[in-house]
C-alpha positions as CSV (number, residue, x, y, z in Angstrom):
1,M,0.0,0.0,0.0
2,S,1.7,3.2,-1.2
3,V,-0.6,5.6,0.8
4,F,-1.0,5.0,4.6
5,K,-4.1,6.8,6.0
6,F,-4.0,8.2,9.5
7,K,-6.9,9.9,11.2
8,Q,-5.7,13.5,10.4
9,F,-3.2,13.0,7.6
10,E,-2.0,10.7,4.9
11,V,1.5,9.4,4.1
12,D,2.5,8.6,0.5
13,Q,5.4,6.0,0.8
14,S,5.9,5.4,-2.9
15,G,9.2,7.3,-3.1
16,C,10.8,5.9,0.0
17,A,12.9,2.7,0.5
18,M,12.1,2.8,4.2
19,K,8.4,2.4,4.6
20,I,6.3,3.2,7.7
21,N,7.2,0.8,10.5
22,T,6.3,0.1,14.1
23,D,9.5,1.7,15.4
24,G,8.7,5.0,13.8
25,V,5.1,5.2,14.9
26,L,5.9,4.2,18.4
27,L,8.6,7.0,18.6
28,G,6.2,9.5,17.1
29,A,3.5,8.7,19.6
30,M,5.7,8.2,22.6
31,A,8.0,11.2,22.3
32,E,8.0,13.3,25.5
33,A,8.2,17.0,25.4
34,I,6.7,20.0,27.3
35,I,5.3,22.5,24.7
36,P,8.2,22.3,22.3
37,S,8.6,25.4,20.0
38,R,11.1,23.8,17.6
39,I,11.4,20.1,16.6
40,L,14.0,18.4,14.4
41,D,13.4,15.0,12.8
42,I,16.7,13.5,11.5
43,G,16.3,11.0,8.7
44,T,12.6,11.7,8.3
45,G,12.0,9.2,5.5
46,T,8.3,9.4,4.6
47,G,7.9,12.2,7.2
48,V,5.6,10.1,9.4
49,I,7.3,10.9,12.7
50,A,7.4,14.6,11.9
51,L,3.7,14.5,11.0
52,M,2.7,12.7,14.2
53,L,4.6,15.3,16.2
54,A,2.9,18.1,14.3
55,Q,-0.4,16.7,15.3
56,R,0.6,16.3,18.9
57,F,2.3,19.6,19.3
58,P,0.1,22.2,17.4
59,N,2.4,25.2,18.2
60,A,5.7,23.6,17.2
61,L,7.7,24.5,14.1
62,I,9.1,21.3,12.6
63,D,12.2,20.9,10.5
64,A,13.0,17.5,8.9
65,V,16.2,16.4,7.2
66,E,16.6,13.5,4.8
67,I,19.7,12.7,2.8
68,D,17.9,10.7,0.1
69,E,16.6,13.2,-2.3
70,V,13.6,11.1,-3.6
71,A,12.5,10.4,0.0
72,A,12.9,14.1,0.9
73,E,10.7,15.1,-2.0
74,T,8.1,12.6,-0.9
75,A,8.2,13.8,2.7
76,Q,7.9,17.4,1.7
77,M,4.9,16.5,-0.5
78,N,3.3,14.7,2.5
79,F,3.9,17.8,4.6
80,K,2.3,20.1,2.0
81,K,-0.8,17.9,1.8
82,S,-1.3,17.8,5.6
83,P,-3.2,20.1,7.9
84,F,0.1,21.2,9.4
85,A,1.8,22.4,6.2
86,G,2.5,25.9,7.4
87,R,4.7,24.6,10.2
88,M,6.8,21.9,8.4
89,L,9.8,21.9,6.1
90,C,11.9,19.1,4.8
91,F,15.5,19.7,3.8
92,A,17.2,17.3,1.3
93,M,20.5,16.9,3.0
94,G,22.3,15.1,5.9
95,F,22.1,16.4,9.4
96,E,25.7,17.7,9.4
97,A,25.2,19.7,6.2
98,F,21.9,21.0,7.7
99,F,23.7,22.2,10.9
100,E,26.4,23.8,8.9
101,E,23.8,25.9,7.1
102,H,21.9,26.6,10.3
103,P,24.7,26.8,13.0
104,T,22.6,28.8,15.5
105,H,19.5,26.6,15.4
106,K,18.5,25.1,18.8
107,Y,15.7,22.5,19.2
108,D,13.5,21.5,22.1
109,L,13.1,18.1,20.7
110,I,15.5,16.2,18.3
111,I,14.1,12.9,17.2
112,S,15.3,10.1,15.0
113,N,14.5,6.6,13.9
114,P,18.0,6.2,12.4
115,P,19.3,3.6,9.9
116,F,20.3,0.3,11.4
117,F,23.7,-0.9,10.2
118,L,25.0,-4.4,9.7
119,N,25.8,-5.0,13.4
120,S,22.1,-5.1,14.1
121,L,22.3,-8.4,12.2
122,E,24.2,-11.3,13.5
123,S,27.1,-10.9,11.0
124,P,30.3,-12.6,12.1
125,G,33.9,-11.7,12.3
126,A,35.4,-8.9,10.3
127,T,32.1,-7.9,8.7
128,R,30.6,-7.3,12.1
129,N,33.6,-5.4,13.3
130,L,33.5,-3.2,10.2
131,A,29.8,-2.6,10.7
132,R,30.4,-1.6,14.4
133,H,33.0,0.8,13.2
134,T,30.5,2.3,10.8
135,D,28.0,2.5,13.6
136,F,30.4,4.2,15.9
137,N,31.4,6.9,13.4
138,F,27.8,7.7,12.5
139,Y,26.5,7.8,16.0
140,N,29.5,9.7,17.3
141,R,28.9,12.4,14.7
142,L,25.1,12.4,15.5
143,I,25.5,12.7,19.3
144,N,28.1,15.4,18.9
145,S,25.7,17.4,16.6
146,V,22.8,16.8,19.0
147,S,24.9,18.2,22.0
148,Q,25.5,21.4,20.1
149,H,21.9,22.0,18.8
150,L,19.8,20.9,21.7
151,S,18.2,23.6,23.8
152,E,19.1,23.7,27.5
153,L,15.9,21.9,28.6
154,G,15.4,19.9,25.3
155,T,15.7,16.2,24.7
156,C,16.9,13.9,22.0
157,Q,14.9,10.8,21.5
158,L,16.0,7.8,19.5
159,V,14.6,4.3,18.8
160,L,17.3,1.7,18.4
161,P,18.1,-2.0,18.4
162,L,19.8,-3.1,21.6
163,T,23.4,-3.3,20.3
164,T,23.2,0.2,18.9
165,A,21.5,1.6,22.0
166,K,24.4,0.3,24.1
167,L,26.9,2.0,21.8
168,V,25.0,5.3,22.0
169,K,24.8,5.2,25.8
170,E,28.6,4.7,25.9
171,L,29.0,7.9,23.8
172,L,26.8,10.3,25.8
173,A,29.2,11.3,28.6
174,S,31.9,12.4,26.2
175,V,29.7,15.2,24.9
176,G,28.0,16.1,28.2
177,L,24.7,14.4,27.6
178,H,22.8,12.2,30.0
179,L,20.3,9.3,29.6
180,Q,17.1,10.5,31.3
181,K,14.8,7.6,30.4
182,Q,14.8,4.2,28.6
183,I,11.7,2.5,27.3
184,N,12.2,-1.2,26.5
185,I,10.0,-2.3,23.6
186,R,8.7,-5.9,23.7
187,S,6.6,-7.7,21.1
188,F,4.9,-9.9,23.7
189,P,4.8,-9.7,27.5
190,H,7.3,-12.4,28.1
191,D,9.6,-11.6,25.2
192,E,13.0,-10.0,25.7
193,P,13.1,-6.3,24.5
194,H,14.1,-5.9,20.8
195,R,14.2,-2.1,20.7
196,E,14.9,0.7,23.1
197,I,13.7,4.3,23.0
198,L,16.3,6.5,24.6
199,I,15.5,9.9,26.0
200,I,18.6,12.0,26.3
201,C,19.1,15.4,27.9
202,K,21.8,17.9,28.9
203,K,21.2,17.8,32.6
204,A,21.7,14.8,34.8
205,L,18.3,13.9,36.1
206,D,16.9,10.8,37.9
207,F,17.0,7.9,35.5
208,T,13.8,6.0,34.8
209,Q,13.2,2.8,32.9
210,T,9.9,1.4,31.7
211,D,8.6,-1.4,29.5
212,F,6.1,-1.2,26.6
213,V,4.4,-4.3,25.1
214,I,3.0,-4.2,21.5
215,Y,0.9,-7.5,21.6
216,S,-1.1,-9.0,24.4
217,D,-1.6,-12.2,22.3
218,K,-1.0,-13.4,18.8
219,K,-2.5,-10.7,16.4
220,V,-4.0,-8.9,19.4
221,Y,-2.7,-5.4,20.1
222,S,-2.1,-4.6,23.8
223,S,-4.3,-2.1,25.5
224,E,-1.4,0.2,25.9
225,Y,-0.5,0.1,22.2
226,Q,-4.2,0.8,21.3
227,N,-4.4,3.7,23.8
228,L,-1.1,5.1,22.5
229,L,-2.1,5.1,18.8
230,K,-5.9,5.7,19.0
231,E,-5.4,9.3,18.0
232,F,-3.6,8.2,14.8
233,F,-4.7,4.8,13.6
234,T,-8.1,4.5,11.9
235,I,-8.4,0.9,13.2
236,F,-8.7,2.0,16.8
């Protein structure tokens, strides 16, 4: 299905390699912020997370960056067709190029469902080591950029596989950032977590950790999943 219909907007996915997925919609619905005035979505893809945030935070101005030009065009088209068009812009560039062009921009919320590299697969030996090196370089650059463009009370929120989340947590202290909250995502109540949502901030606050379960039974969404997404999904 090339067009995904939400309650307040539609997302055309035809120009994007990365389609709408559970990770993205969970992050868009779960993101925590207190009346953010400026939001940045890094690697916006279809633009779905940015659109969900535009619905949730009606006074926020939202920038989105996407390095893939075709996906960026698709996201911008989705923004223009939405009820939130006047508050949203997509830039066809990587986050580092964007920050070079906008060096003074500060954001109350920086959000990303970033690419998962090879080490999220069980690739052996040298291949896995190379992938981890690629991961380290990418996330080191990302976290450094976030530290410079996050407002004093702002947060950066990422959804990641466990191996990548561990790497990101190891990088935070070196740039003066702190893990405020971790949400462990489980498919079923007794499953091990397969994703983590990390909420990162500039000030050291009391750390909290919670769990979130997607399914209560086979093909049955949990009540917490339904409650979370009932403002977005037409099936709830």
